[in-house]
N, CA, C and O of each residue as an XYZ file, in Angstrom:
924
protein
N       0.699     -1.672     -0.102
C      -0.102      0.113      0.469
C       0.930      1.175      0.236
O       1.803      1.207      1.103
N       1.050      2.184     -0.878
C       1.118      3.315     -1.205
C       1.027      4.484      0.077
O       0.056      4.492      0.833
N       1.805      5.154      0.172
C       1.503      6.425      1.015
C       0.072      6.665      1.593
O      -0.474      6.429      2.671
N      -0.297      7.233      0.419
C      -1.721      7.521      0.010
C      -2.744      6.959     -0.860
O      -3.538      7.317     -1.731
N      -2.286      5.695     -0.099
C      -3.494      4.492     -0.650
C      -4.034      4.318     -1.972
O      -4.964      3.659     -2.437
N      -2.940      5.317     -2.563
C      -3.329      4.750     -4.530
C      -2.572      3.477     -4.516
O      -1.771      2.924     -3.762
N      -3.281      3.176     -5.921
C      -2.543      1.810     -6.237
C      -1.652      2.160     -6.817
O      -1.438      3.370     -6.895
N      -0.597      1.004     -7.589
C       0.529      1.344     -8.387
C       1.203      2.071     -9.669
O       2.267      2.488    -10.127
N      -0.265      1.912     -9.931
C      -0.316      2.422    -11.847
C      -1.338      3.584    -11.444
O      -1.571      4.317    -12.406
N      -1.840      3.852    -10.563
C      -2.725      5.355    -10.422
C      -1.516      6.615     -9.969
O      -0.548      6.614     -9.209
N      -2.058      7.492    -10.739
C      -1.460      9.154    -10.559
C      -2.284      9.715     -9.457
O      -3.319      9.237     -8.993
N      -1.644     10.838     -9.098
C      -2.185     11.506     -8.108
C      -3.473     12.239     -8.431
O      -3.801     11.916     -9.572
N      -4.526     13.274     -7.785
C      -5.437     13.372     -9.458
C      -4.240     14.463     -9.480
O      -3.350     14.788     -8.694
N      -4.758     14.960    -11.065
C      -4.209     15.686    -11.888
C      -5.250     16.418    -12.423
O      -6.348     16.087    -12.870
N      -4.472     17.892    -12.239
C      -5.784     19.184    -12.252
C      -5.089     20.250    -13.300
O      -4.002     20.688    -12.925
N      -5.534     20.673    -14.437
C      -4.733     21.682    -15.220
C      -5.671     22.775    -15.150
O      -6.818     22.329    -15.172
N      -5.616     24.576    -15.043
C      -6.563     25.538    -15.009
C      -5.769     26.487    -16.187
O      -4.539     26.520    -16.223
N      -6.461     27.112    -16.971
C      -5.896     27.446    -18.151
C      -6.024     29.090    -17.708
O      -6.383     29.727    -16.718
N      -5.485     29.374    -19.117
C      -5.485     31.046    -18.786
C      -5.661     31.215    -17.075
O      -6.768     31.091    -16.550
N      -4.806     31.420    -16.530
C      -4.353     31.295    -15.252
C      -3.641     32.643    -15.012
O      -3.743     33.050    -13.855
N      -2.779     33.602    -16.063
C      -2.423     34.526    -15.940
C      -2.835     35.623    -16.892
O      -3.024     35.392    -18.086
N      -2.973     36.829    -16.350
C      -4.136     37.516    -17.767
C      -3.218     38.034    -19.089
O      -3.614     38.078    -20.253
N      -1.734     38.455    -18.530
C      -1.461     38.862    -19.239
C      -0.363     37.611    -20.444
O       0.350     37.856    -21.417
N      -0.549     36.941    -20.082
C       0.140     35.692    -20.697
C      -0.466     35.039    -21.929
O      -1.682     34.846    -21.949
N       0.231     34.716    -22.867
C      -0.717     34.234    -24.282
C      -0.930     32.873    -24.302
O      -1.714     32.299    -25.058
N      -0.024     32.206    -23.221
C      -0.330     30.755    -22.718
C       0.027     30.576    -21.554
O       1.222     30.627    -21.260
N      -1.177     30.263    -20.408
C      -0.424     30.211    -18.981
C      -1.370     28.698    -18.476
O      -2.420     28.300    -18.979
N      -0.871     28.301    -17.750
C      -1.844     27.656    -17.146
C      -1.082     27.031    -15.730
O       0.142     26.900    -15.694
N      -1.986     26.659    -14.552
C      -2.090     26.313    -13.396
C      -1.983     24.707    -13.490
O      -2.941     24.055    -13.906
N      -0.534     23.973    -13.005
C      -0.832     22.998    -13.052
C      -0.172     21.976    -11.526
O       0.849     22.110    -10.853
N      -1.352     20.959    -11.454
C      -1.702     20.531    -10.074
C      -1.363     18.916     -9.973
O      -2.293     18.134     -9.772
N      -0.073     18.460    -10.111
C       0.028     16.861     -9.687
C      -0.023     16.465     -8.196
O       1.010     16.115     -7.625
N      -1.474     16.527     -7.416
C      -1.221     16.235     -5.788
C      -1.183     17.723     -5.298
O      -1.677     18.776     -5.702
N      -0.207     17.271     -4.024
C       0.192     18.369     -4.266
C       1.483     19.412     -4.550
O       2.047     20.271     -3.873
N       1.608     19.019     -5.557
C       3.104     19.652     -6.846
C       2.094     20.607     -7.378
O       1.089     20.139     -7.914
N       2.247     21.854     -7.291
C       1.471     23.108     -8.064
C       2.719     24.069     -9.214
O       3.590     24.770     -8.701
N       2.657     24.004     -9.938
C       3.541     24.317    -10.951
C       2.668     25.414    -12.064
O       1.692     25.017    -12.702
N       3.195     26.812    -12.161
C       2.506     27.809    -12.733
C       3.545     27.925    -13.640
O       4.738     28.046    -13.365
N       2.822     27.864    -15.186
C       3.772     27.650    -16.629
C       2.847     28.465    -17.459
O       1.666     28.444    -17.808
N       4.175     29.376    -17.659
C       3.612     30.641    -19.091
C       4.397     30.269    -19.754
O       5.460     29.698    -19.509
N       3.580     30.792    -21.348
C       4.354     30.792    -22.888
C       4.165     32.176    -23.064
O       3.140     32.837    -22.902
N       5.791     32.681    -23.571
C       5.549     34.184    -24.144
C       6.321     33.764    -25.463
O       7.151     32.861    -25.567
N       5.880     34.583    -26.401
C       6.766     34.864    -27.506
C       7.471     36.101    -28.014
O       6.867     37.161    -27.852
N       8.717     36.137    -28.634
C       9.585     36.979    -29.168
C       9.568     36.981    -30.455
O       9.729     35.909    -31.039
N       9.384     38.095    -31.130
C       9.371     38.366    -32.674
C      10.330     37.980    -33.490
O      10.234     38.240    -34.689
N      11.231     37.411    -33.070
C      12.704     37.081    -33.355
C      12.867     36.064    -33.328
O      11.900     35.476    -32.843
N      13.912     35.233    -33.707
C      15.310     34.275    -33.790
C      16.265     34.634    -32.634
O      16.408     35.830    -32.380
N      16.880     33.786    -31.965
C      17.823     34.107    -31.041
C      19.005     34.273    -32.267
O      19.026     34.070    -33.481
N      20.001     34.773    -31.214
C      20.814     35.929    -32.199
C      21.982     34.303    -32.458
O      22.787     33.977    -33.331
N      21.627     33.847    -31.551
C      23.131     32.849    -32.211
C      22.604     31.813    -33.535
O      23.213     31.099    -34.332
N      21.416     32.079    -33.352
C      21.063     31.047    -34.903
C      21.967     31.819    -36.357
O      22.497     32.919    -36.204
N      22.013     31.330    -37.255
C      22.703     31.671    -38.605
C      21.501     32.523    -38.971
O      20.370     32.375    -38.507
N      21.938     33.572    -39.996
C      20.637     34.364    -40.438
C      20.027     33.949    -41.592
O      18.902     34.339    -41.907
N      20.776     33.077    -42.342
C      19.959     32.748    -43.756
C      19.146     31.417    -42.826
O      19.087     30.393    -43.506
N      18.715     31.316    -41.846
C      18.529     30.125    -41.139
C      16.915     30.742    -40.806
O      16.733     31.674    -40.022
N      15.771     30.023    -41.571
C      14.268     30.482    -41.043
C      13.234     30.294    -40.369
O      12.036     30.570    -40.431
N      14.445     29.388    -39.232
C      13.446     28.545    -38.684
C      13.359     29.338    -37.089
O      14.142     30.223    -36.745
N      12.321     28.844    -36.300
C      12.340     29.632    -35.094
C      12.570     28.213    -33.904
O      12.662     26.991    -34.026
N      12.594     29.211    -32.736
C      13.332     28.559    -31.192
C      12.661     28.378    -30.648
O      11.608     28.946    -30.939
N      12.648     27.396    -29.324
C      11.448     27.275    -28.491
C      12.840     26.888    -26.744
O      13.630     25.963    -26.554
N      12.645     27.567    -26.276
C      13.564     27.217    -24.719
C      12.646     27.515    -23.488
O      11.505     27.976    -23.475
N      13.329     27.187    -22.621
C      12.482     26.977    -20.984
C      13.277     27.603    -20.322
O      14.468     27.878    -20.468
N      12.121     27.933    -19.155
C      13.242     28.556    -17.649
C      12.700     28.098    -16.658
O      11.592     28.570    -16.403
N      13.235     27.059    -15.761
C      12.680     26.290    -14.545
C      13.312     27.392    -13.354
O      14.368     28.024    -13.389
N      12.143     27.358    -12.200
C      12.812     28.058    -10.973
C      11.562     27.314    -10.007
O      10.513     26.793    -10.385
N      12.171     27.501     -8.480
C      11.634     26.566     -7.516
C      11.547     27.841     -6.749
O      12.515     28.498     -6.366
N      10.218     28.141     -6.553
C      10.513     29.565     -5.312
C      10.567     29.364     -4.182
O      10.533     28.283     -3.595
N      10.658     30.427     -3.769
C      11.292     30.192     -2.250
C      10.367     29.558     -1.297
O      10.971     28.722     -0.625
N       9.570     29.619     -1.104
C       8.292     28.702     -0.537
C       8.004     27.247     -0.535
O       7.547     26.411      0.245
N       8.540     27.317     -1.931
C       8.028     25.583     -2.639
C       8.079     24.447     -2.304
O       7.486     23.468     -2.757
N       9.174     24.587     -1.064
C       9.711     24.014     -0.154
C       9.687     23.675      1.160
O       9.367     24.667      1.815
N       9.954     22.362      2.104
C       9.575     22.652      3.345
C      10.839     23.795      4.089
O      10.468     24.568      4.972
N      12.103     23.786      3.689
C      13.183     24.506      3.864
C      13.369     25.885      2.748
O      13.934     25.587      1.696
N      13.003     27.135      2.880
C      13.284     28.028      1.710
C      14.483     28.268      1.189
O      15.555     28.469      1.760
N      14.150     28.222     -0.227
C      14.997     28.189     -1.100
C      15.456     29.418     -1.292
O      14.793     30.428     -1.056
N      16.895     29.407     -1.836
C      17.698     30.645     -2.403
C      16.913     30.641     -3.750
O      16.555     29.636     -4.365
N      16.679     32.122     -4.149
C      16.513     32.298     -5.568
C      17.801     32.555     -6.247
O      18.730     33.152     -5.704
N      17.824     32.164     -7.250
C      19.088     31.604     -8.533
C      19.209     33.121     -8.823
O      18.472     33.270     -9.798
N      19.595     34.005     -8.593
C      19.596     35.108     -9.161
C      20.940     35.252    -10.286
O      20.978     35.663    -11.446
N      21.681     34.875     -9.640
C      23.336     34.996    -10.803
C      23.483     33.900    -11.223
O      23.285     33.938    -12.438
N      23.814     32.553    -10.773
C      23.517     31.348    -11.165
C      22.933     30.460    -11.037
O      22.341     30.309     -9.969
N      22.826     29.379    -12.165
C      21.528     28.356    -12.198
C      22.735     26.679    -11.310
O      23.821     26.217    -11.660
N      21.870     26.336    -10.250
C      22.113     25.157    -10.336
C      22.129     24.409    -11.077
O      21.374     24.548    -12.040
N      22.948     23.311    -10.999
C      23.430     22.233    -11.870
C      22.001     21.471    -12.101
O      21.856     21.140    -13.278
N      20.791     21.078    -11.146
C      19.939     20.561    -11.235
C      18.875     21.509    -12.249
O      18.187     21.008    -13.139
N      18.905     22.951    -11.914
C      17.888     23.835    -12.290
C      18.346     23.599    -13.890
O      17.489     23.276    -14.713
N      19.800     23.786    -14.292
C      20.098     23.705    -15.817
C      19.348     22.573    -16.417
O      18.484     22.701    -17.285
N      19.847     21.159    -15.750
C      19.246     20.425    -16.344
C      17.845     19.828    -16.513
O      17.536     18.958    -17.327
N      16.862     20.560    -15.418
C      15.384     20.479    -15.698
C      14.769     21.242    -17.264
O      13.965     20.976    -18.158
N      16.047     22.677    -16.770
C      15.107     23.287    -17.868
C      15.610     23.204    -19.075
O      15.084     23.813    -20.007
N      16.572     22.529    -19.220
C      16.957     21.587    -20.839
C      15.917     20.411    -20.988
O      15.515     20.149    -22.121
N      15.339     19.502    -19.627
C      14.796     18.309    -20.483
C      13.484     19.315    -21.105
O      13.182     19.101    -22.279
N      12.629     20.499    -20.284
C      11.517     20.749    -20.591
C      11.877     21.394    -22.082
O      11.081     21.099    -22.974
N      13.131     22.346    -22.477
C      13.296     22.532    -23.619
C      12.897     21.564    -25.210
O      12.202     21.710    -26.215
N      14.045     20.345    -24.497
C      13.991     19.797    -25.971
C      12.671     18.831    -26.118
O      12.147     18.505    -27.183
N      12.211     18.408    -24.644
C      11.061     17.790    -24.716
C       9.530     18.583    -25.899
O       8.811     17.972    -26.690
N       9.524     20.109    -25.540
C       9.192     20.211    -26.251
C       9.307     20.860    -27.442
O       8.292     21.201    -28.050
N      10.380     21.075    -27.857
C      11.120     21.357    -29.441
C      10.643     19.706    -30.049
O      10.404     19.652    -31.256
N      10.530     18.609    -29.364
C      10.455     17.699    -29.937
C       8.837     17.345    -30.479
O       8.599     16.350    -31.164
N       7.990     18.135    -30.137
C       6.384     17.976    -30.414
C       6.450     19.630    -31.510
O       5.378     20.224    -31.623
N       7.169     19.977    -31.920
C       6.938     21.322    -32.715
C       7.716     21.438    -33.576
O       8.892     21.530    -33.224
N       7.398     21.483    -35.065
C       8.049     21.993    -36.616
C       8.643     23.428    -36.677
O       8.049     24.367    -37.206
N       9.831     23.516    -36.109
C      10.537     25.055    -36.023
C      10.649     25.762    -36.960
O      11.164     26.873    -36.825
N      10.198     25.313    -38.170
C      10.180     25.762    -39.557
C       8.998     26.251    -39.673
O       9.022     27.376    -40.171
N       7.972     25.868    -39.419
C       6.725     26.282    -39.385
C       6.622     27.395    -38.666
O       5.867     28.299    -39.025
N       7.191     27.455    -37.818
C       7.287     28.655    -36.616
C       7.583     29.748    -36.808
O       7.221     30.725    -36.152
N       8.430     29.723    -37.931
C       8.872     31.128    -38.638
C       9.918     31.428    -37.407
O      10.242     30.842    -36.374
N      10.361     32.957    -38.229
C      11.416     33.314    -37.210
C      11.203     34.101    -36.023
O      11.511     35.282    -35.860
N      10.483     33.100    -34.982
C      10.172     33.515    -33.702
C      10.841     32.568    -32.749
O      11.252     31.454    -33.073
N      10.943     33.251    -31.189
C      11.665     32.310    -30.211
C      10.539     32.571    -28.609
O      10.437     33.581    -27.912
N       9.880     31.281    -28.481
C       9.053     30.662    -27.663
C       9.709     30.724    -26.294
O      10.799     30.156    -26.353
N       9.495     31.118    -25.297
C      10.236     30.983    -24.090
C       8.598     30.211    -22.673
O       7.674     30.861    -22.182
N       8.865     29.023    -22.529
C       8.163     28.565    -21.905
C       9.293     28.748    -19.898
O      10.465     28.531    -19.594
N       8.439     29.085    -19.345
C       8.195     29.469    -18.040
C       7.463     29.001    -17.087
O       6.276     29.207    -16.834
N       8.402     28.219    -16.461
C       8.065     27.193    -15.511
C       8.248     27.786    -13.960
O       9.421     27.948    -13.623
N       7.315     28.097    -13.062
C       7.362     28.500    -11.513
C       6.623     27.348    -10.443
O       5.490     27.159    -10.001
N       7.899     26.745    -10.320
C       7.148     25.550     -8.919
C       6.806     26.561     -7.964
O       7.665     27.381     -7.638
N       5.173     26.620     -7.272
C       4.798     27.581     -6.432
C       4.966     26.117     -5.072
O       5.361     26.549     -3.989
N       4.771     24.976     -5.100
C       4.688     23.862     -4.341
C       5.251     22.554     -4.421
O       4.562     21.673     -4.935
N       6.292     22.308     -4.033
C       7.090     20.911     -4.664
C       6.400     19.696     -3.549
O       6.356     19.732     -2.320
N       5.921     18.687     -4.464
C       5.871     17.630     -3.896
C       6.118     16.321     -5.034
O       5.446     15.336     -5.342
N       7.325     16.819     -5.431
C       7.724     15.471     -6.384
C       7.070     15.180     -7.694
O       5.965     14.638     -7.707
N       7.657     15.492     -8.744
C       7.178     15.305    -10.184
C       7.437     16.777    -11.046
O       7.130     16.957    -12.224
N       8.067     17.744    -10.158
C       7.996     19.115    -10.582
C       8.687     19.327    -12.201
O       8.402     20.260    -12.952
N       9.363     18.547    -12.412
C       9.884     18.628    -13.871
C       8.939     17.889    -14.815
O       8.763     18.307    -15.959
N       8.294     16.739    -14.330
C       6.893     16.319    -15.742
C       5.899     17.043    -15.438
O       5.103     17.093    -16.375
N       5.528     17.732    -14.388
C       4.373     18.715    -14.163
C       4.792     19.684    -15.363
O       3.891     19.896    -16.175
N       6.128     20.359    -15.620
C       6.354     21.532    -16.200
C       6.116     21.145    -17.643
O       5.554     21.908    -18.429
N       6.508     20.076    -17.938
C       6.489     19.753    -19.434
C       4.818     19.469    -19.781
O       4.611     19.870    -20.927
N       3.933     19.074    -19.345
C       2.441     18.914    -19.271
C       1.897     20.254    -19.356
O       1.028     20.797    -20.038
N       3.012     20.748    -18.074
C       2.006     22.200    -18.541
C       2.499     23.059    -19.499
O       1.765     23.760    -20.195
N       3.622     23.044    -19.569
C       4.410     23.612    -21.211
C       3.628     23.575    -22.501
O       3.461     24.490    -23.307
N       3.135     22.202    -22.539
C       2.507     21.442    -24.138
C       1.377     22.397    -23.711
O       1.317     23.406    -24.414
N       0.585     22.326    -22.850
C      -0.768     23.037    -22.635
C      -0.449     24.657    -22.820
O      -1.563     25.162    -22.956
N       0.241     25.380    -22.867
C       0.606     26.565    -22.557
C       1.105     26.900    -23.791
O       0.937     27.949    -24.412
N       1.748     25.898    -24.104
C       2.450     26.121    -25.763
C       1.533     26.076    -26.825
O       1.716     26.662    -27.892
N       0.453     25.326    -26.528
C      -0.565     25.244    -27.769
C      -1.620     26.460    -27.419
O      -2.060     27.164    -28.328
N      -1.970     26.650    -26.145
C      -2.892     27.774    -26.697
C      -2.208     28.875    -27.235
O      -2.769     29.704    -27.952
N      -0.525     28.943    -26.794
C       0.149     30.519    -27.303
C      -0.236     30.117    -28.843
O      -0.872     30.850    -29.600
N       0.189     29.014    -29.118
C      -0.043     29.053    -30.970
C      -1.333     29.352    -31.420
O      -1.494     30.090    -32.393
N      -2.412     28.778    -30.717
C      -3.661     29.014    -31.163
C      -3.875     30.601    -31.226
O      -4.528     31.133    -32.123
N      -3.259     31.300    -30.184
C      -3.601     32.665    -30.402
C      -3.033     33.590    -31.546
O      -3.642     34.448    -32.184
N      -1.646     33.182    -31.650
C      -0.910     33.421    -33.362
C      -1.752     33.411    -34.407
O      -2.252     34.366    -35.000
N      -1.894     32.036    -34.622
C      -3.078     31.529    -35.710
C      -4.530     32.191    -35.838
O      -5.146     32.306    -36.898
N      -4.963     32.597    -34.604
C      -6.067     33.671    -34.704
C      -5.685     35.296    -34.900
O      -6.521     36.154    -35.186
N      -4.731     35.461    -34.759
C      -4.355     36.637    -34.807
C      -3.828     37.159    -35.964
O      -3.676     38.344    -36.259
N      -3.462     35.793    -36.834
C      -3.176     35.979    -38.394
C      -1.370     36.145    -38.394
O      -0.814     36.604    -39.391
N      -0.648     35.756    -37.282
C       0.786     35.615    -37.306
C       1.216     34.243    -37.992
O       2.242     34.223    -38.671
N       0.456     33.114    -37.826
C       0.912     32.085    -38.049
C      -0.044     31.637    -39.107
O      -1.200     32.050    -39.019
N       0.305     30.792    -40.164
C      -0.512     30.405    -40.991
C      -1.159     28.755    -40.589
O      -2.283     28.252    -40.597
N      -0.045     28.369    -40.318
C      -0.862     26.789    -39.479
C       0.040     26.159    -38.548
O       1.252     26.292    -38.379
N      -0.950     25.343    -37.903
C      -0.007     25.239    -36.514
C       0.870     24.056    -36.737
O       0.506     22.986    -37.225
N       2.360     24.441    -36.225
C       3.714     23.928    -36.291
C       3.250     22.573    -35.346
O       3.807     21.561    -35.770
N       2.548     22.367    -34.415
C       2.613     21.391    -33.071
C       2.151     19.625    -34.000
O       1.179     19.371    -34.711
N       3.083     18.913    -33.661
C       3.554     17.465    -34.207
C       2.291     17.007    -33.652
O       1.194     16.921    -34.204
N       2.644     16.724    -32.442
C       1.667     15.820    -31.736
C       1.239     16.583    -30.059
O       1.894     17.580    -29.753
N       0.108     16.052    -29.006
C       0.674     16.406    -28.271
C       1.958     15.579    -27.187
O       2.431     14.535    -27.638
N       2.276     15.888    -26.327
C       3.153     15.121    -25.404
C       3.066     15.197    -24.037
O       3.013     16.277    -23.449
N       3.049     14.287    -23.567
C       3.083     14.123    -21.879
C       4.280     13.551    -20.935
O       5.239     12.890    -21.334
N       4.009     13.959    -19.566
C       5.417     13.277    -18.776
C       5.072     12.694    -17.684
O       4.004     13.073    -17.203
N       5.658     11.867    -17.127
C       5.190     11.535    -15.465
C       6.242     11.095    -15.069
O       7.154     10.791    -15.838
N       6.315     10.958    -13.548
C       7.409     10.290    -13.106
C       7.005      8.977    -12.730
O       5.808      8.715    -12.613
N       8.009      8.017    -12.505
C       8.086      6.295    -12.231
C       9.538      6.161    -11.730
O      10.610      6.766    -11.702
N       8.884      4.902    -11.314
C      10.396      3.766    -10.590
C       9.764      2.868     -9.701
O       8.582      2.523     -9.671
N      11.013      2.432     -8.752
C      10.663      1.354     -7.562
C      10.648      1.735     -6.480
O      11.595      2.499     -6.293
N       9.889      1.565     -5.410
C      10.102      1.929     -4.380
C       9.299      0.815     -3.611
O       8.154      0.418     -3.827
N      10.376      0.343     -2.476
C       9.901     -0.873     -1.722
C       9.513     -2.265     -2.721
O       8.519     -2.985     -2.624
N      10.737     -2.375     -3.773
C       9.928     -3.239     -4.622
C       9.517     -3.582     -5.318
O       9.907     -4.556     -5.962
N       8.413     -2.862     -5.536
C       7.515     -1.880     -6.367
C       7.023     -1.318     -7.267
O       6.579     -0.222     -6.927
N       6.897     -1.540     -8.209
C       6.634     -0.685     -9.437
C       5.696      0.273     -9.462
O       4.634     -0.224     -9.088
N       5.536      1.844     -9.824
C       4.621      2.927     -9.356
C       4.925      3.853    -10.101
O       6.001      3.957    -10.689
N       3.883      4.717    -10.153
C       3.844      6.082    -11.349
C       3.843      7.449    -10.508
O       3.338      7.378     -9.388
N       4.176      8.252    -10.782
C       3.861      9.560    -10.205
C       3.989      9.767     -9.078
O       2.999     10.083     -8.418
N       5.628      9.623     -8.309
C       5.651      9.331     -6.985
C       5.806     10.810     -6.576
O       6.166     11.738     -7.301
N       5.443     10.852     -5.191
C       5.407     11.721     -4.553
C       6.782     12.162     -3.745
O       7.666     11.330     -3.948
N       7.128     13.052     -3.038
C       8.475     13.713     -2.686
C       9.296     12.381     -1.812
O      10.462     12.019     -1.964
N       8.391     11.893     -0.993
C       8.949     10.743      0.078
C       8.991      9.518     -0.555
O       9.510      8.540     -0.018
N       8.378      9.479     -1.894
C       8.577      7.782     -2.385
C       9.961      8.045     -3.160
O      11.015      7.410     -3.212
N       9.490      9.322     -3.777
C      11.005      9.657     -4.519
C      12.040      9.386     -4.095
O      12.699      8.628     -4.807
N      12.760      9.910     -2.607
C      13.189      9.999     -1.691
C      14.015      8.813     -1.599
O      15.236      8.738     -1.736
N      13.197      7.916     -1.352
C      13.509      6.658     -0.909
C      13.130      5.608     -2.156
O      12.849      4.477     -1.761
N      13.078      5.820     -3.631
C      13.058      4.935     -4.711
C      14.468      4.207     -4.606
O      15.530      4.599     -4.123
N      14.192      3.276     -5.087
C      15.692      2.437     -5.880
C      15.854      2.252     -6.708
O      16.857      1.682     -7.136
N      14.549      2.818     -7.583
C      15.342      3.075     -9.399
C      14.010      4.444     -9.241
O      12.863      4.517     -8.800
N      14.752      5.129     -9.728
C      14.182      6.298    -10.377
C      13.962      6.956    -11.872
O      14.948      7.189    -12.571
N      12.510      7.273    -12.374
C      12.489      7.321    -13.758
C      11.587      8.775    -14.297
O      10.501      9.132    -13.840
N      12.211      9.321    -15.153
C      11.196     10.532    -15.486
C      10.749      9.839    -17.389
O      11.707      9.372    -18.006
N       9.845      9.845    -17.854
C       9.488      9.422    -18.918
C       8.905     10.872    -19.949
O       8.327     11.893    -19.577
N       9.184     10.594    -20.844
C       8.244     11.910    -21.764
C       7.770     11.074    -22.766
O       8.345      9.986    -22.722
N       7.098     11.143    -23.487
C       5.966      9.940    -24.545
C       5.464     11.429    -25.489
O       5.596     12.564    -25.031
N       4.999     11.185    -26.585
C       4.231     11.805    -27.719
C       2.560     11.186    -27.203
O       2.394     10.665    -26.101
N       1.675     11.327    -28.004
C       0.193     11.008    -27.861
C       0.264      9.526    -28.385
O      -0.202      8.516    -27.858
N       1.121      9.684    -29.814
C       1.403      8.175    -30.589
C       1.988      7.297    -29.732
O       1.774      6.135    -30.078
N       2.835      7.433    -28.461
C       3.753      6.404    -27.830
C       4.642      6.217    -28.163
O       5.237      5.155    -27.979
N       5.140      7.347    -28.887
C       6.559      7.529    -29.262
C       7.689      8.359    -28.063
O       7.289      9.354    -27.459
N       8.943      7.862    -27.864
C       9.738      8.204    -26.598
C      10.593      9.588    -27.178
O      11.290      9.760    -28.178
N      10.306     10.216    -26.376
C      11.103     11.646    -25.830
C      12.627     11.422    -25.648
O      13.653     11.374    -26.327
N      12.155     11.293    -24.165
C      13.193     10.998    -22.805
C      12.299      9.798    -22.271
O      11.097      9.550    -22.178
N      13.797      9.030    -21.896
C      12.976      7.614    -20.998
C      14.309      7.682    -19.997
O      14.867      6.596    -19.836
N      14.831      8.723    -19.369
C      15.353      8.919    -17.996
C      15.496      7.797    -17.074
O      14.479      7.963    -16.399
N      16.132      6.660    -16.538
C      16.112      5.930    -15.560
C      17.163      5.270    -15.214
O      17.854      4.705    -16.062
N      17.527      5.228    -13.550
C      18.648      5.289    -12.782
C      18.108      4.499    -11.708
O      16.984      4.525    -11.205
N      19.467      3.547    -11.361
C      19.217      2.969    -10.223
C      20.285      3.760     -9.239
O      21.456      4.114     -9.374
N      19.176      3.876     -8.043
C      19.852      4.261     -6.904
C      20.293      3.840     -5.767
O      20.644      4.492     -4.784
N      20.248      2.205     -6.018
C      20.969      1.292     -5.555
C      21.406      0.004     -6.207
O      22.449      0.002     -6.861
N      20.678     -1.103     -6.075
C      20.919     -1.598     -6.995
C      20.345     -1.928     -8.191
O      19.158     -1.666     -8.382
N      21.310     -2.704     -9.396
C      20.984     -2.612    -10.570
C      19.088     -2.978    -11.004
O      18.406     -3.236    -10.012
N      18.737     -2.984    -11.650
C      17.404     -3.308    -12.055
C      17.094     -4.304    -13.523
O      17.644     -3.915    -14.553
N      16.508     -5.154    -13.571
C      16.360     -5.741    -14.601
C      15.690     -4.926    -15.961
O      15.226     -3.791    -15.857
N      15.716     -5.674    -17.216
C      15.075     -5.062    -18.053
C      13.315     -5.374    -17.764
O      12.598     -4.374    -17.717
N      12.712     -6.645    -17.591
C      11.554     -6.996    -17.314
C      10.770     -5.926    -16.520
O       9.654     -5.514    -16.836
N      11.554     -5.494    -15.359
C      11.049     -3.957    -14.049
C      11.164     -2.634    -14.951
O      10.387     -1.690    -14.806
N      12.673     -2.656    -16.320
C      12.361     -1.458    -17.117
C      10.971     -1.686    -17.832
O      10.110     -0.806    -17.811
N      10.814     -2.691    -18.358
C       9.358     -2.951    -19.167
C       8.093     -2.690    -18.406
O       7.255     -2.185    -19.153
N       7.711     -2.839    -17.311
C       7.016     -2.618    -15.924
C       6.630     -0.916    -16.125
O       5.657     -0.205    -16.379
N       8.390     -0.782    -15.767
C       8.134      1.181    -15.464
C       7.417      1.870    -16.763
O       6.581      2.773    -16.732
N       7.913      1.266    -17.818
C       7.545      1.957    -19.153
C       5.929      1.603    -19.412
O       5.121      2.531    -19.387
N       5.538      0.397    -19.631
C       4.303     -0.484    -19.461
C       3.088      0.917    -18.601
O       2.050      1.306    -19.135
N       3.599      1.403    -17.274
C       2.622      1.956    -16.319
C       3.146      3.525    -16.940
O       2.176      4.263    -17.116
N       4.152      4.007    -17.211
C       4.508      5.320    -17.622
C       3.427      5.661    -18.705
O       2.633      6.591    -18.563
N       3.462      4.745    -19.918
C       2.910      4.700    -21.092
C       1.154      5.157    -21.170
O       0.363      5.768    -21.887
N       1.214      4.485    -20.063
C      -0.896      3.762    -19.461
C      -0.880      5.267    -19.381
O      -1.247      6.004    -20.296
N      -0.242      5.817    -17.741
C      -0.375      7.254    -16.976
C      -0.668      8.800    -18.048
O      -1.535      9.668    -17.942
N       0.348      8.658    -18.944
C       0.734      9.742    -19.746
C      -0.773      9.544    -20.444
O      -1.642     10.405    -20.307
N      -0.961      8.473    -21.110
C      -2.237      8.316    -21.882
C      -3.372      9.126    -21.260
O      -4.094      9.781    -22.013
N      -3.540      9.130    -20.223
C      -4.739      9.467    -19.343
C      -4.460     10.582    -19.077
O      -5.484     11.265    -19.084
N      -3.124     11.449    -18.711
C      -3.060     12.770    -18.760
C      -3.396     13.442    -19.803
O      -4.302     14.271    -19.718
N      -2.624     13.179    -21.179
C      -2.917     14.018    -22.345
C      -4.515     13.478    -22.430
O      -4.794     14.583    -22.897
N      -5.383     13.017    -22.413
C      -6.655     12.985    -22.404
C      -7.634     14.367    -21.507
O      -8.803     14.690    -21.720
N      -6.815     14.864    -20.656
C      -6.840     15.630    -20.106
C      -6.473     17.074    -20.290
O      -6.737     18.017    -19.544
N      -5.879     17.068    -21.311
C      -5.538     18.152    -22.220
C      -7.284     18.448    -22.912
O      -7.473     19.323    -23.757
């Protein structure tokens, strides 16, 4: 029995509240149980300066932060230097969302996904990816409705979930305490059709078997499918 009584294949209550921020072209409050992340999408009508001038595609990037009171001990704001963890999560969010969009169809513009963790109880990076897709989708629809885009560059929806092995049991959507004690820790990002974008799986202690890895993937795929249906 899990800490909160869930079945091994059961996520916490997942909720998306769209248009959460008045001035954002795309925004959503993401809730995975007690984990709450505010995700916003914005656009600049120019491509990054590092891109070649003759390249006619756009770019998507992400920023991630834990607000000071999001954890049980106050987090310091990362004002001048980002931690390795923050950089890793930002890159994960960015490359996951770039995998679901045709950057050439986006045109010469830059989309930024901002994920701010209001309350952390495990799974903040996968919640940020799910919210990032929703905010991105709403921003794209606004650009199309305003006549700034001729066609939708999104290839297909994506979703993400945490999974792992805790006390010998394969489970999905780990809360903080489960994640802290897991023998195997996974973060999985998939497209709606089941294609793999990320399958990060690490043994925190003893190695795991191929059969256990397959079980992790199976439970994660089922959970992600249900999450995408909530979009």
